[in-house]
C-alpha positions, -999 to 999 in steps of 0.1 A, spaced: 0 0 0 15 33 -10 17 63 12 -9 83 -8 -36 56 -7 -30 53 31 -36 90 35 -66 90 12 -81 62 33 -79 84 64 -101 110 47 -129 85 41 -133 78 78 -160 100 94 -147 118 124 -171 127 151 -163 143 184 -167 120 214 -197 131 234 -206 111 265 -242 100 264 -250 115 299 -234 148 292 -266 165 279 -249 177 248 -265 170 214 -247 148 189 -236 169 159 -257 168 127 -244 147 98 -236 178 77 -244 214 68 -272 204 44 -288 183 72 -286 212 95 -304 235 70 -331 209 64 -337 205 101 -339 243 105 -364 246 76 -385 217 90 -385 234 125 -396 267 109 -423 249 90 -435 231 121 -437 264 140 -458 280 112 -481 249 111 -485 250 149 -493 288 148 -518 282 120 -535 254 139 -537 275 171 -551 305 152 -577 284 134 -588 268 167 -589 302 184 -610 317 155 -633 287 158 -640 295 194 -620 269 212 -608 277 247 -572 287 237 -557 317 256 -549 346 233 -514 348 247 -506 313 234 -518 323 199 -498 355 200 -467 337 212 -470 309 186 -475 335 158 -444 355 170 -423 323 171 -434 314 136 -426 349 124 -391 348 139 -384 314 125 -394 325 90 -373 357 93 -343 336 104 -347 313 75 -349 343 51 -318 358 66 -299 325 63 -310 322 27 -298 358 20 -264 351 35 -260 319 16 -268 337 -17 -243 364 -9 -216 338 -2 -225 320 -34 -223 352 -54 -189 360 -38 -176 325 -48 -189 328 -83 -173 362 -88 -138 351 -76 -110 351 -102 -92 318 -106 
């Protein structure tokens, strides 16, 4: 086995930090794309929850108005964060595309 193939084999091994199971720390996501998908799914879930609460409140269910207001604000902030992340990613993409090689 040559030296180059040995070094290349090291790059194929996924390296994860060692996190004890009882430490209370979350395991890292598999990748950046997975992190983005999780964030978008969380924002979508908050919007769906706020929509369901608002519909139930409008239908006359016994839901306190502060819960509806809080859910709507959380959904708004989640969507605003997602838009800001998208904007920053587009800026970085444009910067990379305009780089001279």
